[in-house]
TORKOL-4160 file (C-alpha; in steps of 0.2 Angstrom, whole numbers, padded with zeros to 4 digits, m for minus):
431
<pt num="1" X="0105" Y="m0818" Z="m0481"/>
<pt num="2" X="0109" Y="m0814" Z="m0461"/>
<pt num="3" X="0122" Y="m0803" Z="m0462"/>
<pt num="4" X="0113" Y="m0792" Z="m0474"/>
<pt num="5" X="0098" Y="m0793" Z="m0463"/>
<pt num="6" X="0109" Y="m0789" Z="m0450"/>
<pt num="7" X="0117" Y="m0774" Z="m0458"/>
<pt num="8" X="0098" Y="m0764" Z="m0463"/>
<pt num="9" X="0096" Y="m0766" Z="m0444"/>
<pt num="10" X="0113" Y="m0758" Z="m0440"/>
<pt num="11" X="0109" Y="m0744" Z="m0453"/>
<pt num="12" X="0092" Y="m0740" Z="m0447"/>
<pt num="13" X="0097" Y="m0739" Z="m0428"/>
<pt num="14" X="0113" Y="m0727" Z="m0435"/>
<pt num="15" X="0101" Y="m0719" Z="m0443"/>
<pt num="16" X="0088" Y="m0715" Z="m0429"/>
<pt num="17" X="0104" Y="m0713" Z="m0416"/>
<pt num="18" X="0110" Y="m0698" Z="m0427"/>
<pt num="19" X="0094" Y="m0691" Z="m0433"/>
<pt num="20" X="0094" Y="m0674" Z="m0424"/>
<pt num="21" X="0082" Y="m0671" Z="m0409"/>
<pt num="22" X="0070" Y="m0658" Z="m0409"/>
<pt num="23" X="0081" Y="m0645" Z="m0400"/>
<pt num="24" X="0094" Y="m0648" Z="m0411"/>
<pt num="25" X="0081" Y="m0644" Z="m0427"/>
<pt num="26" X="0072" Y="m0628" Z="m0417"/>
<pt num="27" X="0093" Y="m0621" Z="m0414"/>
<pt num="28" X="0097" Y="m0627" Z="m0434"/>
<pt num="29" X="0083" Y="m0614" Z="m0438"/>
<pt num="30" X="0086" Y="m0601" Z="m0427"/>
<pt num="31" X="0100" Y="m0600" Z="m0437"/>
<pt num="32" X="0094" Y="m0600" Z="m0454"/>
<pt num="33" X="0082" Y="m0582" Z="m0448"/>
<pt num="34" X="0099" Y="m0573" Z="m0451"/>
<pt num="35" X="0103" Y="m0581" Z="m0473"/>
<pt num="36" X="0101" Y="m0570" Z="m0483"/>
<pt num="37" X="0087" Y="m0576" Z="m0493"/>
<pt num="38" X="0069" Y="m0568" Z="m0486"/>
<pt num="39" X="0058" Y="m0582" Z="m0493"/>
<pt num="40" X="0071" Y="m0594" Z="m0482"/>
<pt num="41" X="0069" Y="m0582" Z="m0468"/>
<pt num="42" X="0051" Y="m0583" Z="m0470"/>
<pt num="43" X="0047" Y="m0599" Z="m0471"/>
<pt num="44" X="0059" Y="m0606" Z="m0455"/>
<pt num="45" X="0052" Y="m0592" Z="m0445"/>
<pt num="46" X="0032" Y="m0599" Z="m0450"/>
<pt num="47" X="0042" Y="m0617" Z="m0446"/>
<pt num="48" X="0046" Y="m0610" Z="m0428"/>
<pt num="49" X="0029" Y="m0604" Z="m0424"/>
<pt num="50" X="0023" Y="m0619" Z="m0428"/>
<pt num="51" X="0034" Y="m0630" Z="m0417"/>
<pt num="52" X="0031" Y="m0617" Z="m0404"/>
<pt num="53" X="0010" Y="m0618" Z="m0410"/>
<pt num="54" X="0013" Y="m0637" Z="m0407"/>
<pt num="55" X="0024" Y="m0639" Z="m0391"/>
<pt num="56" X="0011" Y="m0625" Z="m0382"/>
<pt num="57" X="m0005" Y="m0636" Z="m0387"/>
<pt num="58" X="0005" Y="m0654" Z="m0381"/>
<pt num="59" X="0009" Y="m0644" Z="m0365"/>
<pt num="60" X="m0009" Y="m0638" Z="m0361"/>
<pt num="61" X="m0012" Y="m0658" Z="m0363"/>
<pt num="62" X="0001" Y="m0668" Z="m0354"/>
<pt num="63" X="0008" Y="m0652" Z="m0340"/>
<pt num="64" X="0023" Y="m0657" Z="m0346"/>
<pt num="65" X="0035" Y="m0643" Z="m0346"/>
<pt num="66" X="0050" Y="m0651" Z="m0351"/>
<pt num="67" X="0049" Y="m0648" Z="m0371"/>
<pt num="68" X="0039" Y="m0630" Z="m0370"/>
<pt num="69" X="0053" Y="m0627" Z="m0358"/>
<pt num="70" X="0066" Y="m0632" Z="m0373"/>
<pt num="71" X="0059" Y="m0617" Z="m0383"/>
<pt num="72" X="0055" Y="m0607" Z="m0374"/>
<pt num="73" X="0074" Y="m0605" Z="m0365"/>
<pt num="74" X="0081" Y="m0607" Z="m0385"/>
<pt num="75" X="0069" Y="m0592" Z="m0393"/>
<pt num="76" X="0074" Y="m0581" Z="m0377"/>
<pt num="77" X="0093" Y="m0583" Z="m0378"/>
<pt num="78" X="0089" Y="m0580" Z="m0398"/>
<pt num="79" X="0083" Y="m0566" Z="m0391"/>
<pt num="80" X="0100" Y="m0560" Z="m0388"/>
<pt num="81" X="0108" Y="m0566" Z="m0404"/>
<pt num="82" X="0121" Y="m0555" Z="m0414"/>
<pt num="83" X="0113" Y="m0556" Z="m0429"/>
<pt num="84" X="0100" Y="m0542" Z="m0430"/>
<pt num="85" X="0088" Y="m0553" Z="m0440"/>
<pt num="86" X="0090" Y="m0569" Z="m0429"/>
<pt num="87" X="0085" Y="m0559" Z="m0415"/>
<pt num="88" X="0069" Y="m0547" Z="m0422"/>
<pt num="89" X="0063" Y="m0564" Z="m0428"/>
<pt num="90" X="0065" Y="m0573" Z="m0412"/>
<pt num="91" X="0057" Y="m0559" Z="m0402"/>
<pt num="92" X="0041" Y="m0559" Z="m0415"/>
<pt num="93" X="0039" Y="m0576" Z="m0414"/>
<pt num="94" X="0043" Y="m0576" Z="m0394"/>
<pt num="95" X="0027" Y="m0563" Z="m0394"/>
<pt num="96" X="0016" Y="m0573" Z="m0406"/>
<pt num="97" X="0020" Y="m0587" Z="m0391"/>
<pt num="98" X="0014" Y="m0576" Z="m0381"/>
<pt num="99" X="0000" Y="m0568" Z="m0389"/>
<pt num="100" X="m0007" Y="m0592" Z="m0388"/>
<pt num="101" X="m0007" Y="m0591" Z="m0371"/>
<pt num="102" X="m0018" Y="m0578" Z="m0362"/>
<pt num="103" X="m0018" Y="m0561" Z="m0368"/>
<pt num="104" X="m0023" Y="m0546" Z="m0360"/>
<pt num="105" X="m0031" Y="m0530" Z="m0367"/>
<pt num="106" X="m0023" Y="m0513" Z="m0355"/>
<pt num="107" X="m0035" Y="m0497" Z="m0359"/>
<pt num="108" X="m0039" Y="m0482" Z="m0351"/>
<pt num="109" X="m0056" Y="m0474" Z="m0346"/>
<pt num="110" X="m0066" Y="m0461" Z="m0335"/>
<pt num="111" X="m0078" Y="m0473" Z="m0327"/>
<pt num="112" X="m0091" Y="m0467" Z="m0313"/>
<pt num="113" X="m0080" Y="m0452" Z="m0314"/>
<pt num="114" X="m0065" Y="m0460" Z="m0312"/>
<pt num="115" X="m0052" Y="m0460" Z="m0323"/>
<pt num="116" X="m0043" Y="m0476" Z="m0322"/>
<pt num="117" X="m0032" Y="m0487" Z="m0330"/>
<pt num="118" X="m0041" Y="m0505" Z="m0335"/>
<pt num="119" X="m0034" Y="m0525" Z="m0339"/>
<pt num="120" X="m0044" Y="m0537" Z="m0346"/>
<pt num="121" X="m0045" Y="m0554" Z="m0357"/>
<pt num="122" X="m0046" Y="m0554" Z="m0377"/>
<pt num="123" X="m0065" Y="m0560" Z="m0376"/>
<pt num="124" X="m0071" Y="m0547" Z="m0362"/>
<pt num="125" X="m0067" Y="m0553" Z="m0347"/>
<pt num="126" X="m0060" Y="m0554" Z="m0328"/>
<pt num="127" X="m0060" Y="m0534" Z="m0331"/>
<pt num="128" X="m0049" Y="m0525" Z="m0319"/>
<pt num="129" X="m0047" Y="m0510" Z="m0313"/>
<pt num="130" X="m0024" Y="m0510" Z="m0309"/>
<pt num="131" X="m0025" Y="m0490" Z="m0303"/>
<pt num="132" X="m0035" Y="m0480" Z="m0290"/>
<pt num="133" X="m0030" Y="m0463" Z="m0285"/>
<pt num="134" X="m0038" Y="m0446" Z="m0287"/>
<pt num="135" X="m0029" Y="m0440" Z="m0301"/>
<pt num="136" X="m0031" Y="m0443" Z="m0319"/>
<pt num="137" X="m0022" Y="m0460" Z="m0325"/>
<pt num="138" X="m0020" Y="m0463" Z="m0346"/>
<pt num="139" X="m0012" Y="m0466" Z="m0359"/>
<pt num="140" X="m0005" Y="m0483" Z="m0352"/>
<pt num="141" X="0008" Y="m0493" Z="m0365"/>
<pt num="142" X="0015" Y="m0511" Z="m0362"/>
<pt num="143" X="0032" Y="m0517" Z="m0360"/>
<pt num="144" X="0036" Y="m0530" Z="m0375"/>
<pt num="145" X="0039" Y="m0545" Z="m0360"/>
<pt num="146" X="0021" Y="m0542" Z="m0354"/>
<pt num="147" X="0028" Y="m0539" Z="m0336"/>
<pt num="148" X="0024" Y="m0519" Z="m0335"/>
<pt num="149" X="0013" Y="m0504" Z="m0339"/>
<pt num="150" X="0020" Y="m0489" Z="m0340"/>
<pt num="151" X="0005" Y="m0473" Z="m0339"/>
<pt num="152" X="0004" Y="m0455" Z="m0338"/>
<pt num="153" X="m0003" Y="m0448" Z="m0323"/>
<pt num="154" X="m0001" Y="m0432" Z="m0314"/>
<pt num="155" X="0017" Y="m0426" Z="m0310"/>
<pt num="156" X="0024" Y="m0435" Z="m0325"/>
<pt num="157" X="0025" Y="m0453" Z="m0331"/>
<pt num="158" X="0026" Y="m0471" Z="m0320"/>
<pt num="159" X="0027" Y="m0488" Z="m0322"/>
<pt num="160" X="0019" Y="m0502" Z="m0312"/>
<pt num="161" X="0017" Y="m0522" Z="m0312"/>
<pt num="162" X="0006" Y="m0527" Z="m0326"/>
<pt num="163" X="m0005" Y="m0534" Z="m0310"/>
<pt num="164" X="m0005" Y="m0514" Z="m0302"/>
<pt num="165" X="0010" Y="m0517" Z="m0291"/>
<pt num="166" X="0023" Y="m0509" Z="m0286"/>
<pt num="167" X="0020" Y="m0493" Z="m0295"/>
<pt num="168" X="0036" Y="m0478" Z="m0298"/>
<pt num="169" X="0036" Y="m0463" Z="m0303"/>
<pt num="170" X="0047" Y="m0464" Z="m0318"/>
<pt num="171" X="0050" Y="m0445" Z="m0323"/>
<pt num="172" X="0043" Y="m0430" Z="m0315"/>
<pt num="173" X="0035" Y="m0419" Z="m0329"/>
<pt num="174" X="0039" Y="m0403" Z="m0317"/>
<pt num="175" X="0057" Y="m0398" Z="m0327"/>
<pt num="176" X="0049" Y="m0407" Z="m0345"/>
<pt num="177" X="0032" Y="m0396" Z="m0344"/>
<pt num="178" X="0020" Y="m0409" Z="m0352"/>
<pt num="179" X="0021" Y="m0424" Z="m0356"/>
<pt num="180" X="0013" Y="m0436" Z="m0368"/>
<pt num="181" X="0013" Y="m0451" Z="m0379"/>
<pt num="182" X="0025" Y="m0466" Z="m0372"/>
<pt num="183" X="0029" Y="m0483" Z="m0380"/>
<pt num="184" X="0043" Y="m0493" Z="m0375"/>
<pt num="185" X="0059" Y="m0497" Z="m0385"/>
<pt num="186" X="0055" Y="m0516" Z="m0393"/>
<pt num="187" X="0069" Y="m0523" Z="m0381"/>
<pt num="188" X="0061" Y="m0515" Z="m0368"/>
<pt num="189" X="0076" Y="m0508" Z="m0362"/>
<pt num="190" X="0070" Y="m0489" Z="m0365"/>
<pt num="191" X="0053" Y="m0478" Z="m0366"/>
<pt num="192" X="0052" Y="m0462" Z="m0378"/>
<pt num="193" X="0039" Y="m0449" Z="m0374"/>
<pt num="194" X="0035" Y="m0433" Z="m0380"/>
<pt num="195" X="0038" Y="m0418" Z="m0368"/>
<pt num="196" X="0038" Y="m0398" Z="m0368"/>
<pt num="197" X="0052" Y="m0390" Z="m0358"/>
<pt num="198" X="0049" Y="m0374" Z="m0366"/>
<pt num="199" X="0032" Y="m0372" Z="m0366"/>
<pt num="200" X="0026" Y="m0373" Z="m0386"/>
<pt num="201" X="0043" Y="m0384" Z="m0391"/>
<pt num="202" X="0037" Y="m0401" Z="m0391"/>
<pt num="203" X="0051" Y="m0414" Z="m0392"/>
<pt num="204" X="0056" Y="m0431" Z="m0391"/>
<pt num="205" X="0065" Y="m0438" Z="m0379"/>
<pt num="206" X="0071" Y="m0458" Z="m0373"/>
<pt num="207" X="0074" Y="m0465" Z="m0355"/>
<pt num="208" X="0081" Y="m0480" Z="m0348"/>
<pt num="209" X="0068" Y="m0490" Z="m0337"/>
<pt num="210" X="0080" Y="m0489" Z="m0325"/>
<pt num="211" X="0077" Y="m0470" Z="m0323"/>
<pt num="212" X="0093" Y="m0468" Z="m0332"/>
<pt num="213" X="0100" Y="m0460" Z="m0346"/>
<pt num="214" X="0088" Y="m0447" Z="m0353"/>
<pt num="215" X="0091" Y="m0442" Z="m0367"/>
<pt num="216" X="0083" Y="m0426" Z="m0379"/>
<pt num="217" X="0085" Y="m0435" Z="m0396"/>
<pt num="218" X="0075" Y="m0419" Z="m0406"/>
<pt num="219" X="0082" Y="m0399" Z="m0404"/>
<pt num="220" X="0068" Y="m0390" Z="m0412"/>
<pt num="221" X="0065" Y="m0372" Z="m0412"/>
<pt num="222" X="0051" Y="m0362" Z="m0414"/>
<pt num="223" X="0033" Y="m0366" Z="m0410"/>
<pt num="224" X="0034" Y="m0384" Z="m0414"/>
<pt num="225" X="0025" Y="m0399" Z="m0410"/>
<pt num="226" X="0027" Y="m0420" Z="m0412"/>
<pt num="227" X="0011" Y="m0428" Z="m0413"/>
<pt num="228" X="0013" Y="m0444" Z="m0416"/>
<pt num="229" X="0029" Y="m0457" Z="m0415"/>
<pt num="230" X="0033" Y="m0474" Z="m0418"/>
<pt num="231" X="0047" Y="m0484" Z="m0415"/>
<pt num="232" X="0056" Y="m0496" Z="m0428"/>
<pt num="233" X="0053" Y="m0516" Z="m0424"/>
<pt num="234" X="0070" Y="m0516" Z="m0424"/>
<pt num="235" X="0073" Y="m0502" Z="m0411"/>
<pt num="236" X="0085" Y="m0494" Z="m0420"/>
<pt num="237" X="0074" Y="m0477" Z="m0425"/>
<pt num="238" X="0061" Y="m0467" Z="m0424"/>
<pt num="239" X="0047" Y="m0461" Z="m0434"/>
<pt num="240" X="0036" Y="m0445" Z="m0428"/>
<pt num="241" X="0025" Y="m0431" Z="m0437"/>
<pt num="242" X="0031" Y="m0416" Z="m0434"/>
<pt num="243" X="0019" Y="m0397" Z="m0436"/>
<pt num="244" X="0025" Y="m0381" Z="m0436"/>
<pt num="245" X="0011" Y="m0370" Z="m0426"/>
<pt num="246" X="0011" Y="m0355" Z="m0440"/>
<pt num="247" X="m0008" Y="m0346" Z="m0445"/>
<pt num="248" X="m0012" Y="m0356" Z="m0461"/>
<pt num="249" X="m0002" Y="m0366" Z="m0463"/>
<pt num="250" X="m0005" Y="m0383" Z="m0458"/>
<pt num="251" X="0008" Y="m0392" Z="m0465"/>
<pt num="252" X="0016" Y="m0409" Z="m0456"/>
<pt num="253" X="0027" Y="m0417" Z="m0459"/>
<pt num="254" X="0036" Y="m0436" Z="m0454"/>
<pt num="255" X="0054" Y="m0439" Z="m0450"/>
<pt num="256" X="0065" Y="m0452" Z="m0446"/>
<pt num="257" X="0077" Y="m0451" Z="m0432"/>
<pt num="258" X="0090" Y="m0462" Z="m0426"/>
<pt num="259" X="0086" Y="m0471" Z="m0408"/>
<pt num="260" X="0102" Y="m0461" Z="m0400"/>
<pt num="261" X="0097" Y="m0444" Z="m0409"/>
<pt num="262" X="0107" Y="m0446" Z="m0425"/>
<pt num="263" X="0100" Y="m0445" Z="m0443"/>
<pt num="264" X="0087" Y="m0435" Z="m0443"/>
<pt num="265" X="0078" Y="m0434" Z="m0458"/>
<pt num="266" X="0064" Y="m0426" Z="m0466"/>
<pt num="267" X="0052" Y="m0439" Z="m0477"/>
<pt num="268" X="0038" Y="m0430" Z="m0486"/>
<pt num="269" X="0041" Y="m0416" Z="m0495"/>
<pt num="270" X="0023" Y="m0411" Z="m0498"/>
<pt num="271" X="0015" Y="m0396" Z="m0492"/>
<pt num="272" X="0002" Y="m0405" Z="m0483"/>
<pt num="273" X="m0005" Y="m0412" Z="m0468"/>
<pt num="274" X="0005" Y="m0429" Z="m0463"/>
<pt num="275" X="0003" Y="m0442" Z="m0449"/>
<pt num="276" X="0003" Y="m0456" Z="m0441"/>
<pt num="277" X="0020" Y="m0463" Z="m0445"/>
<pt num="278" X="0019" Y="m0482" Z="m0442"/>
<pt num="279" X="0031" Y="m0496" Z="m0445"/>
<pt num="280" X="0033" Y="m0510" Z="m0457"/>
<pt num="281" X="0037" Y="m0527" Z="m0447"/>
<pt num="282" X="0054" Y="m0527" Z="m0459"/>
<pt num="283" X="0059" Y="m0507" Z="m0452"/>
<pt num="284" X="0059" Y="m0506" Z="m0470"/>
<pt num="285" X="0043" Y="m0494" Z="m0474"/>
<pt num="286" X="0032" Y="m0481" Z="m0466"/>
<pt num="287" X="0015" Y="m0482" Z="m0471"/>
<pt num="288" X="0006" Y="m0463" Z="m0465"/>
<pt num="289" X="m0009" Y="m0456" Z="m0469"/>
<pt num="290" X="m0010" Y="m0438" Z="m0479"/>
<pt num="291" X="m0017" Y="m0426" Z="m0487"/>
<pt num="292" X="m0010" Y="m0414" Z="m0505"/>
<pt num="293" X="m0023" Y="m0419" Z="m0514"/>
<pt num="294" X="m0038" Y="m0415" Z="m0502"/>
<pt num="295" X="m0044" Y="m0429" Z="m0494"/>
<pt num="296" X="m0034" Y="m0439" Z="m0483"/>
<pt num="297" X="m0026" Y="m0454" Z="m0492"/>
<pt num="298" X="m0015" Y="m0469" Z="m0485"/>
<pt num="299" X="0003" Y="m0468" Z="m0492"/>
<pt num="300" X="0019" Y="m0480" Z="m0490"/>
<pt num="301" X="0037" Y="m0474" Z="m0489"/>
<pt num="302" X="0054" Y="m0480" Z="m0487"/>
<pt num="303" X="0063" Y="m0477" Z="m0474"/>
<pt num="304" X="0076" Y="m0466" Z="m0484"/>
<pt num="305" X="0062" Y="m0457" Z="m0490"/>
<pt num="306" X="0063" Y="m0463" Z="m0507"/>
<pt num="307" X="0047" Y="m0474" Z="m0517"/>
<pt num="308" X="0034" Y="m0462" Z="m0508"/>
<pt num="309" X="0015" Y="m0472" Z="m0518"/>
<pt num="310" X="m0003" Y="m0468" Z="m0513"/>
<pt num="311" X="m0010" Y="m0485" Z="m0508"/>
<pt num="312" X="m0029" Y="m0478" Z="m0507"/>
<pt num="313" X="m0040" Y="m0467" Z="m0520"/>
<pt num="314" X="m0058" Y="m0468" Z="m0515"/>
<pt num="315" X="m0061" Y="m0448" Z="m0511"/>
<pt num="316" X="m0067" Y="m0454" Z="m0495"/>
<pt num="317" X="m0056" Y="m0450" Z="m0479"/>
<pt num="318" X="m0043" Y="m0462" Z="m0475"/>
<pt num="319" X="m0033" Y="m0460" Z="m0460"/>
<pt num="320" X="m0026" Y="m0472" Z="m0445"/>
<pt num="321" X="m0015" Y="m0484" Z="m0455"/>
<pt num="322" X="m0009" Y="m0500" Z="m0446"/>
<pt num="323" X="0002" Y="m0514" Z="m0451"/>
<pt num="324" X="0000" Y="m0532" Z="m0447"/>
<pt num="325" X="0012" Y="m0538" Z="m0439"/>
<pt num="326" X="0016" Y="m0553" Z="m0455"/>
<pt num="327" X="0020" Y="m0540" Z="m0466"/>
<pt num="328" X="0005" Y="m0543" Z="m0477"/>
<pt num="329" X="m0010" Y="m0533" Z="m0473"/>
<pt num="330" X="m0012" Y="m0513" Z="m0468"/>
<pt num="331" X="m0030" Y="m0510" Z="m0458"/>
<pt num="332" X="m0034" Y="m0490" Z="m0456"/>
<pt num="333" X="m0052" Y="m0481" Z="m0456"/>
<pt num="334" X="m0063" Y="m0472" Z="m0467"/>
<pt num="335" X="m0078" Y="m0460" Z="m0468"/>
<pt num="336" X="m0090" Y="m0464" Z="m0481"/>
<pt num="337" X="m0106" Y="m0459" Z="m0480"/>
<pt num="338" X="m0104" Y="m0450" Z="m0465"/>
<pt num="339" X="m0100" Y="m0463" Z="m0456"/>
<pt num="340" X="m0083" Y="m0470" Z="m0452"/>
<pt num="341" X="m0080" Y="m0488" Z="m0456"/>
<pt num="342" X="m0065" Y="m0500" Z="m0453"/>
<pt num="343" X="m0056" Y="m0506" Z="m0469"/>
<pt num="344" X="m0041" Y="m0517" Z="m0474"/>
<pt num="345" X="m0031" Y="m0518" Z="m0488"/>
<pt num="346" X="m0017" Y="m0528" Z="m0494"/>
<pt num="347" X="0001" Y="m0519" Z="m0491"/>
<pt num="348" X="0002" Y="m0514" Z="m0507"/>
<pt num="349" X="m0015" Y="m0507" Z="m0508"/>
<pt num="350" X="m0024" Y="m0520" Z="m0516"/>
<pt num="351" X="m0042" Y="m0530" Z="m0510"/>
<pt num="352" X="m0049" Y="m0515" Z="m0500"/>
<pt num="353" X="m0062" Y="m0524" Z="m0490"/>
<pt num="354" X="m0076" Y="m0514" Z="m0478"/>
<pt num="355" X="m0075" Y="m0524" Z="m0463"/>
<pt num="356" X="m0088" Y="m0515" Z="m0452"/>
<pt num="357" X="m0101" Y="m0514" Z="m0467"/>
<pt num="358" X="m0110" Y="m0499" Z="m0455"/>
<pt num="359" X="m0112" Y="m0513" Z="m0441"/>
<pt num="360" X="m0109" Y="m0496" Z="m0430"/>
<pt num="361" X="m0116" Y="m0479" Z="m0432"/>
<pt num="362" X="m0097" Y="m0475" Z="m0426"/>
<pt num="363" X="m0093" Y="m0455" Z="m0424"/>
<pt num="364" X="m0075" Y="m0460" Z="m0423"/>
<pt num="365" X="m0063" Y="m0474" Z="m0421"/>
<pt num="366" X="m0045" Y="m0474" Z="m0412"/>
<pt num="367" X="m0029" Y="m0484" Z="m0413"/>
<pt num="368" X="m0033" Y="m0501" Z="m0424"/>
<pt num="369" X="m0021" Y="m0513" Z="m0415"/>
<pt num="370" X="m0019" Y="m0530" Z="m0422"/>
<pt num="371" X="m0016" Y="m0548" Z="m0415"/>
<pt num="372" X="0002" Y="m0554" Z="m0415"/>
<pt num="373" X="m0007" Y="m0568" Z="m0427"/>
<pt num="374" X="m0015" Y="m0553" Z="m0440"/>
<pt num="375" X="m0033" Y="m0563" Z="m0438"/>
<pt num="376" X="m0039" Y="m0551" Z="m0429"/>
<pt num="377" X="m0041" Y="m0532" Z="m0426"/>
<pt num="378" X="m0043" Y="m0519" Z="m0409"/>
<pt num="379" X="m0050" Y="m0503" Z="m0409"/>
<pt num="380" X="m0063" Y="m0492" Z="m0397"/>
<pt num="381" X="m0079" Y="m0486" Z="m0406"/>
<pt num="382" X="m0083" Y="m0467" Z="m0401"/>
<pt num="383" X="m0101" Y="m0462" Z="m0403"/>
<pt num="384" X="m0106" Y="m0443" Z="m0392"/>
<pt num="385" X="m0114" Y="m0453" Z="m0378"/>
<pt num="386" X="m0099" Y="m0467" Z="m0374"/>
<pt num="387" X="m0083" Y="m0474" Z="m0381"/>
<pt num="388" X="m0080" Y="m0495" Z="m0382"/>
<pt num="389" X="m0068" Y="m0505" Z="m0388"/>
<pt num="390" X="m0072" Y="m0520" Z="m0403"/>
<pt num="391" X="m0064" Y="m0534" Z="m0410"/>
<pt num="392" X="m0066" Y="m0539" Z="m0425"/>
<pt num="393" X="m0058" Y="m0555" Z="m0436"/>
<pt num="394" X="m0049" Y="m0547" Z="m0450"/>
<pt num="395" X="m0059" Y="m0555" Z="m0462"/>
<pt num="396" X="m0074" Y="m0546" Z="m0457"/>
<pt num="397" X="m0084" Y="m0561" Z="m0447"/>
<pt num="398" X="m0085" Y="m0560" Z="m0428"/>
<pt num="399" X="m0087" Y="m0540" Z="m0424"/>
<pt num="400" X="m0092" Y="m0541" Z="m0402"/>
<pt num="401" X="m0091" Y="m0525" Z="m0392"/>
<pt num="402" X="m0080" Y="m0530" Z="m0377"/>
<pt num="403" X="m0083" Y="m0517" Z="m0365"/>
<pt num="404" X="m0102" Y="m0513" Z="m0363"/>
<pt num="405" X="m0103" Y="m0496" Z="m0351"/>
<pt num="406" X="m0114" Y="m0480" Z="m0355"/>
<pt num="407" X="m0104" Y="m0471" Z="m0343"/>
<pt num="408" X="m0084" Y="m0476" Z="m0352"/>
<pt num="409" X="m0076" Y="m0460" Z="m0360"/>
<pt num="410" X="m0063" Y="m0455" Z="m0365"/>
<pt num="411" X="m0055" Y="m0472" Z="m0368"/>
<pt num="412" X="m0036" Y="m0471" Z="m0373"/>
<pt num="413" X="m0030" Y="m0482" Z="m0388"/>
<pt num="414" X="m0032" Y="m0500" Z="m0382"/>
<pt num="415" X="m0014" Y="m0510" Z="m0381"/>
<pt num="416" X="m0012" Y="m0529" Z="m0382"/>
<pt num="417" X="m0001" Y="m0536" Z="m0367"/>
<pt num="418" X="0007" Y="m0555" Z="m0365"/>
<pt num="419" X="0001" Y="m0564" Z="m0352"/>
<pt num="420" X="0012" Y="m0562" Z="m0334"/>
<pt num="421" X="0000" Y="m0575" Z="m0326"/>
<pt num="422" X="m0002" Y="m0592" Z="m0337"/>
<pt num="423" X="0013" Y="m0606" Z="m0334"/>
<pt num="424" X="0018" Y="m0604" Z="m0352"/>
<pt num="425" X="0018" Y="m0587" Z="m0356"/>
<pt num="426" X="0029" Y="m0589" Z="m0338"/>
<pt num="427" X="0043" Y="m0597" Z="m0348"/>
<pt num="428" X="0044" Y="m0583" Z="m0364"/>
<pt num="429" X="0047" Y="m0572" Z="m0350"/>
<pt num="430" X="0064" Y="m0562" Z="m0344"/>
<pt num="431" X="0072" Y="m0568" Z="m0330"/>
């Protein structure tokens, strides 16, 4: 009997000793992010996010950095994994952990007669002006690691630290004509933009963030405009809307091009106005709005141009589609009875829901920005007298006005930036 008891104790001790540590468990889960089974990848990513949430909450209580530091280091290394799927999903987890600390909203506005770049907390507090110059500063966009902001100003576009310091001219506009629209690549190493070196011919460009390797991706001829564009989440492609200046011809098409300028492909075939392409989180589909049947509707198409599907058909004007980070929802704007409303629907077009329900006398909305947890939507509400930033839960609850300056005009679309102040988010940053 004594030997049996001793054996049982030994087995229990051995089992405890061979039980994988949380660090080992995290590394095992990271590798499972690259499996061929989609459901396994999704469940594994969810499990890693839950681990991160628990470690962050534990840190807030104990201030012990050991475990959260191990998690942050592992996720950071995984963002450079040779497996594209692991790299992409690890980066999503890292950005979600940024969000859990204290995200910031960055925007441009004309206030008291001066244009500037502003930053504030997601609850509207701690508003701070980052730029203080006589020239117009607009169209800010945050780097994926939350450290820097790129923005347009007189003479070209600039990059500065998230706190407003270390401002540097990244590229001059004198040889490129006008410059519009900036977007960081998902890995933070490049910035794409639109420029018109030949007057009425707008082209798509990419430049490294160290000012090297300026590359023209498109080679358009004739009077051409690129209206909007977006990077695929995996960083390999850029989708954009392409418009020829022709009298009485308002055809605008959606194109996709590799981020190195190769494999340009036209996706839309209809004679219509197609605009605002945005990628699904898995980089396989693109949502956009189009008006081939008269009123604009929301459509989705595979990145190779196949499987075009119409998602809305409500006889209203539908525009500004924005895919939720978890891939399950699409937010969009609807003009209904001359009032702009904010809607959300499932990614397949089902369960369309009016979130604002006439709570706002909106003349216009601008870019709809999801929080990384897919629970809230940030947008600009524009009236004839002023512009304001609002936030609302994805189920339509808790509508809140974040900026309330009656003299605010010309707000650029708000962008969500990871915090560079929180001790926790510092752990998730690049060194």
